[in-house]
C-alpha positions in Angstrom: 12.6 15.4 -1.8 9.7 12.9 -2.0 8.3 11.4 1.4 5.7 8.8 1.6 3.8 8.6 4.5 1.9 5.3 5.6 -1.3 4.7 8.4 -3.7 2.5 9.4 -1.4 -0.4 10.6 -2.4 -2.4 13.7 -3.2 -5.5 15.5 -6.4 -6.8 14.2 -8.5 -10.5 14.9 -9.1 -12.8 11.9 -12.0 -11.8 10.0 -11.5 -8.0 10.6 -11.0 -4.8 8.9 -8.2 -2.1 8.7 -7.4 0.9 6.2 -4.5 1.7 5.1 -3.5 5.0 3.6 -0.1 7.1 2.2 0.8 10.4 1.6 2.8 11.0 -1.1 4.3 15.0 -0.2 7.7 17.0 -1.8 8.4 19.0 -5.4 7.4 16.6 -7.8 5.1 16.8 -11.6 3.4 13.9 -11.1 2.7 10.5 -9.5 2.7 7.4 -12.2 1.6 3.9 -10.7 0.9 3.7 -6.6 1.1 0.6 -5.2 1.1 -1.3 -1.6 3.7 -4.0 -0.8 4.2 -6.4 2.0 7.3 -8.5 3.8 6.2 -11.3 6.4 8.8 -12.9 9.0 11.0 -14.5 6.8 9.6 -13.7 3.4 10.0 -11.5 0.4 8.7 -8.5 -0.5 5.9 -9.4 -2.5 3.3 -6.9 -4.3 0.0 -6.6 -2.7 -2.0 -4.4 -5.2 -1.4 -1.7 -7.5 -2.7 1.4 -9.2 -2.4 3.5 -12.0 -2.5 7.2 -12.3 -5.7 6.3 -14.8 -7.2 4.3 -12.0 -6.3 0.7 -13.2 -5.6 -2.5 -10.8 -4.2 -5.5 -9.7 -3.9 -8.0 -6.8 -2.1 -10.7 -6.1 -4.2 -14.1 -5.5 -3.5 -14.1 -2.2 -5.9 -10.8 -1.7 -8.3 -11.1 -4.6 -11.9 -10.3 -3.7 -10.7 -9.5 0.4 -8.2 -6.1 -0.1 -9.0 -2.9 -2.0 -6.6 -0.6 -3.5 -7.9 3.2 -4.7 -6.1 6.4 -5.1 -7.3 10.3 -4.7 -5.0 11.6 -7.3 -5.8 15.2 -5.6 -4.4 14.0 -2.1 -1.7 12.4 -3.9 -3.2 9.6 -2.0 -3.1 5.6 -2.2 -5.4 3.7 0.0 -6.0 -0.2 1.2 -8.9 -1.6 1.9 -8.4 -4.9 4.0 -11.4 -7.0 4.9 -12.1 -10.6 6.0 -7.7 -10.3 7.4 -6.1 -13.5 8.3 -3.1 -14.5 10.2 -1.4 -15.1 7.3 -1.2 -11.3 5.9 0.8 -10.0 8.7 3.3 -8.7 7.3 4.9 -4.9 7.3 2.8 -3.4 4.6 5.1 -0.3 2.6 3.5 2.1 -0.2 5.6 2.0 -2.9 5.1 5.2 -6.1 6.6 6.0 -9.7 6.8 9.8 -8.7 7.9 12.0 -11.6 10.7 14.6 -10.6 13.4 15.2 -13.2 12.3 11.9 -14.3 10.1 9.1 -13.1 11.8 7.5 -9.6 10.5 4.2 -7.3 9.8 5.9 -3.9 9.1 3.8 -0.4 7.8 4.7 2.8 9.1 2.9 5.9 6.5 0.6 6.2 3.6 -0.1 8.8 3.0 -3.1 10.7 -0.4 -5.4 10.3 -0.8 -8.2 12.7 -3.8 -10.4 12.4 -4.0 -12.7 15.2 -7.0 -14.0 18.1 
């Protein structure tokens, strides 16, 4: 069974920074895309950033230039460095991965709360 475990959320003041981490564990052959999504209060879940196993990235327009996604394939880990945080970034952030078990399956973490407030 595959599990995704997130860490790094918390409370930060506007303009501050946080770094989220997500580790994939279990039995699998590899991981394709890894990414971060978020769901704010009363909003739908949206893509924040995504990275392929080759290192190609894409970002939501709202975070471009402020957030950076990266991954360590040897550690099955994806990171999200969040700088210049704004109150509108407040949300539950979810890790997502396309994991190769028998076939490619989608897995989600349990979510980590990020609150940006003074």
